[in-house]
N, C-alpha and C positions, 0 to 999 in steps of 0.2 A: 365306617370305612377303615380298611387296614392301613396302618402307618407304613409308608414306603421308605421312610428313612430320610434324615436330613442330608442335604447335598453340600459339598464344599462351597463356601461363600455365603451360606445362609447364617442368620443369627444363631439359630439352634445349633448348627454345627460348631461354630466358634465357641459358644458357651460350653458345649460338651467337651471339646478337646482341651480347652484351657482349664476347665474345672477338673478333669481327670489328671492333667499335668500337675495341678496344685495338690490334688489328693494323693497322687503318687509321691510327690515331694514331701508332703506331711508324713505319710506312712513310713517311709524309709528313713527320714530324718529322725523320727521318734524311735524306730526300731534299733538303729545303730547309735543312739545317743550316748551310751556308756563305753563304746569300744575305745575311743581315744582317751578315756578317763581311767583306764584300768590301773596305771601306776598310782594315781591319787587314791583310788578306792583301796588298793592294797595297803597303802600307808595309813590312811585315816581309819580304816576298820581293822587294821592289824591282821590281815588274812594273807594266805599264801598266794603266789601268782596263779596257781591252778584254781583256787577258790574264787579269785577275782574275776576270772573268765565266765563264771556262772551268771554274772549280770548280763552278759550277752547271750549265753547259751539258753538260759531259762526263757528269755524273750523269744528265742527261736522255737523252743519247745511249745510255747504258748501259741505262736502263730500257726505252727504245724497242727496243733490240736484244734485250734479255731477253724482252720480250713475245712476240717471234716464236718463241721456243723454249719458254717456260714453259707456254703454253696446250696445245700438243700433248704436251709432257712430262707434264703433269698427267693427261692421258687415260690414260697408262700407269702412272705411279707413284702416282697418287691425289692428291686435293686437299689433305687435311690434312697429309700428309707434305711436300708442296711448300711449304705455308705455314710449317711449322716450320723447314724448311731455309732458306727465304728470310729469315725473321726472325733465326735464329741466325747465319747467315753475314753478314748486314748489320751486326749488332752487333759481331762480331769485326773486320770491315773498318773499321767506324766508329772503334773504339778505335785501330786502326793508323793511321787518317787523322789522329787527334789527335797522333800521335807522328811524323808524316811529316818526315824530315830535310831534304827538298828540295822545291822547287815541282813538279818533274816527278813525284816520288813521290806527292805529294798528288793531282795530277791523275789519275795511274793508279789510285790507290785510290778516288777519287771515281767514276770510270767503273765500277770493279768493284763498288762499293757500289750504284750505280744498277742494274747488271745483276742483282745479288742481290735487290734490292727488287722486281723485276718479278713475283716469284712471287705476291704477294697480289693486285694488280689483275688479273692474268691469270686467276685462278680464283675470285675472291670471288663474283661473280654466279652462276657455275655451281654453286658449293658451296651457296649459298642455295637455288637452284632444286631441287637434289637432296635437300636435308635438311629443308626446311621445307614445311609444307602450303601449297598455292597461295594460300589465303586470307590468309596471313600474310607472304608474301614481300615485298610492297610496303613494309610498315612496317619490316621488318628491313633492307631495302636502304636505306631512308632513314636509319636509324641508322648503317649502315656509311658512307654518304656523309658524315654528320655527323662521324664519326671522322676521315675523310680531311681534311675542311675544318678541323677543330680541330687536326689534325696539321700542316697547312700553316701555320697561325698559330703554333702552339707551337714549331715548328722554328725559326722566325725570332725569336720572343720569347726562348725559352730560351737559344738560342745568343748572342743579343745581350747579355742580362743576365749570362749565364755568363762571357762575355768581359770585360765591364766589371768584374764583381766578382772574377774570378779573375786578371785582368791580361793577357789576350791571347786570341787566336783558338783556341788549343789547348784552353783551358778551356771556350770556347763549344761546340766540337764535343763535348768530353767530356760536357758537361751534357746534350746531346741524346742521346748514346749511353746515358747512364744511364736516360733516359726510355724509350728503345727496349728496353733490357735488362729493365726492370720490366714493360713490356708483353709482351715475348717470354715471360717466365716465366709471366705470367698466362695467356697464350694456351696455353702448353704444358700448364698444369694444368687449364684449364677447357674448351678446345675439344673437343667430342665427336668420337669417331672417325666416319668416314663410314659411313652405313648405306644411302644411296641411290646410291652410286657404283658404276658398272659399268666395269671396265677395258676400254679399246679398244685393239686391237693397232695398233702403228705402221704407217702406210700412206702412204709419201711420195707415191705417185701420186695417192691420193685427196686428200691435203692440197694438192698442186699444182693439182688440178682445182678444188677449192673456192676457192683463191686466185684463179685465173683468173676464175671466175664473180663473185667479190666485186670484181674490178677491171673488170668489163665494163659495169656500170650507170653511166651518166653522173651520175645523181642521187647515187649513193653516192660517186663520185669527188669531186663538189662538196662533199658533207658531210665527207669526209676532209680536204679542203683548208680548210674552214671551221674544223674543230677545230685544225689546225696554225696557221692565221693568228690565230685568237682567243687561244689560249694564248700564242703568240709576242708578241702585242700587250700582253698583261698582264705577261709576264715581262720584256719590254723596259723597262718602267717600274719594276717591282719590283727588277730587278737594279741599277738606277742611282739609285733613290730614296735609298739610303744615302749616296751621294756628294753628292747635292743637299743633304741635311739636315746632313751633316758640314761642308760648305763654307759660307763666308759667303754670304748674311747670316744664316743660321740657326745654324751652328756648334754643332750638337748632338753630345753624346757618343753612343757606339754604343748604349748602353742606351736612352737617351731617343729616339734615332732609330728604334729597332726598335719603339717603341710605335705607329708608323704601321701596322704589320701587324695591329693590332687591328680594322681595317676588314674583315679577311678573312671573319669569320663572316657578314657581310652577304650573302655568296654563298649560304649555306644558305637564307636567307629568299628571296633573289632567284630561285633555281632553282625553288623551290616555287611562288612567285607567278606567275612567267612560264610555268611548266608549266601552271597552271590557265588562263592566258590562251591558251596554245596549244590547249588542249582546246576552248575556246570559239570562238576566232577563226582557228585554223589555224597550223601550224608555219611555213608560208611567210610569214606576216605577222609573227610574233613575232621571228624571228631578226634581220631588219634593224632592228627597234626596239631590241633589246638592243645591237646594234652601235652604233647612234646614241647610246645612253646612254653607252657606253664612250668614244666620240669626245668627247662633251661633257665627260666626266670628265677625260680626258687634257688637253684644252685648258684646263680650269679650273686645272690645276696650274702653268701658266706664270707667273702673277704671283708676286712674292716675298712672299707672304702665307701664313703657316703654316696658318691655318684653311682657306684655299682649296685649298692643296696636299692637306691631309688629306681635305677634302670631295671633291676631284677623284679621289683614289685610291679613295675609297669608291664613287663612281659608276662608276669603271672596273671594280671588282670586281663590282658589281651587273650591269653590262652584260655582262661576260665570262661570269658564271655563267648569265645568261639565255640566251646563245648556246649555251654548252657543254651546259647541261642539256637544252635542246630538241634540239640536234643529236645528242648521244650517245644519247638515247632514240629518235630517229627512225631511226638506222642499223640496229639489229637488226630493227625493225618493217619497214622498207623491204626489207631483205634477205630476211626470212622470206616476205613477200608476193610477192617476185619469184623465189622458189625458190632463193635463195642461202643458204649457211650463215650463220646469224645470228652464231654465235660467231666465225667467221673474219672477217666484216665488222666486228664490234666490235673484234677484235684489230687489224685494219688501221687502224681509226679511232684507236685508242689509239697505235698506232705513229706515225702522222702527227702526232697531237696532241703527243707528246713530241718528235718530230723538229722540229716547228715551234718548240717551246720552246727546244731546243738551238741551232738555227741562228739564230733571231732574237734569242735571249738573248745570244749571242755578238756578233751585229751591233749590239746596243744598246751594247755597250762601245765599238765602233768609232765609233758615232754620237756617243757622249758625248765621245770623244777629239777628234772633229772639230768638234762644235758644242755641246757641253755638254748641259744638260737640254733645250733646244729640239730638239736633234738626236734625243734619245731619244723625245720626244713626237711628233716628225714621223714616226718609224718606226712608233710605235704607232698613230697615226692612219691612216697609209697601209694598215697591215695590217687595221684594222677597216673601212676603206672597201672593201678587197678582199672582206671578208666580206659587205658590202652587195651588191656586184656579184654574188658567187656566189649570194646569196639571191635576187636578181632572176632570175638564170638558172634557179634551182630552180623559180620560179613558172611557168616555161614548160615544165617537165617534167611530163608527164601523171601523175596520181596512179594508183596501182595498185588503189585502192579507190574506186569512184564515190562522190562526195560528201565524201571525205576531203580536207582542205586541208593 
């Protein structure tokens, strides 16, 4: 008998949504575990500011590369199996990262950790679609996104305070790994086995054909670029904000400086609110508005006034999640309406999303080295202005549904 999907209120539904919340928390706690630690890494390994950002960028490169493999692999081995493998491997690699003897070893382990972490984002939405009743999928997806947002914040906060209390970056990474381990155990015990999954035989030719179709629509290409530029703009400032707050005139400790990451949950509210705006006024209108909010936020951080820096970072987060929330939801819809594989288009969006973070996150270190905080801000502003340009070009692209904006 075909599995009709768990309904809200059932034990299976509760186990799935809380397991994926925990999995999202673990994934993004581990992914961002070194971002608050960059000043310590720069000092302890005697590397430049630009080089220190590689500990974040290589994890982003890893997750981007892993996404290209994890999605098709899950069609063969199953969703839950890949989720468990992903979390287990990332925890082991995370512990090894905390013990890395050299800078080169740490970078290699960060790439490997990112690669391992790709399992969850690659299959989460597919798993929800297969296991939950259609009437309950939206709510469950929202809780999963909430877990990822909370993980993004906790990775930075837990590592920052772990390093300050423990006396170094190794303790910071270890603290995030303990969070990841606890979540992995919870997921292992609670996540129900797949009931709606149907294995698909590997077919490289079919995959190549789907990829070509997902790369043939100019609107999808613009949306992929919007994802990469928008995350790149945010990571450019989050990578270097620790240096700004650690240096005069603020001279904050690593724990106090990591409190700036408390603005991150604003993204959950922002993505929901701007999503409603997109439903009423059209996606083509909302994306440039979100980018403009992010530009204002970036510029607001330029004065040496701590309250303005925090407020500016908050606006940056609000603007970024407005852009990303609308663009990421638009990609599978546009693909489906155009006869393209929605899953493949979504995978390509995530690939460029993390690729943009890796490339521009590294560039932010070079910008800091050349021009300090104004250099990082300039990079972020230019990337968000590119988002505006791409959004304007999207307005000229015909909608696939009459009356849909």
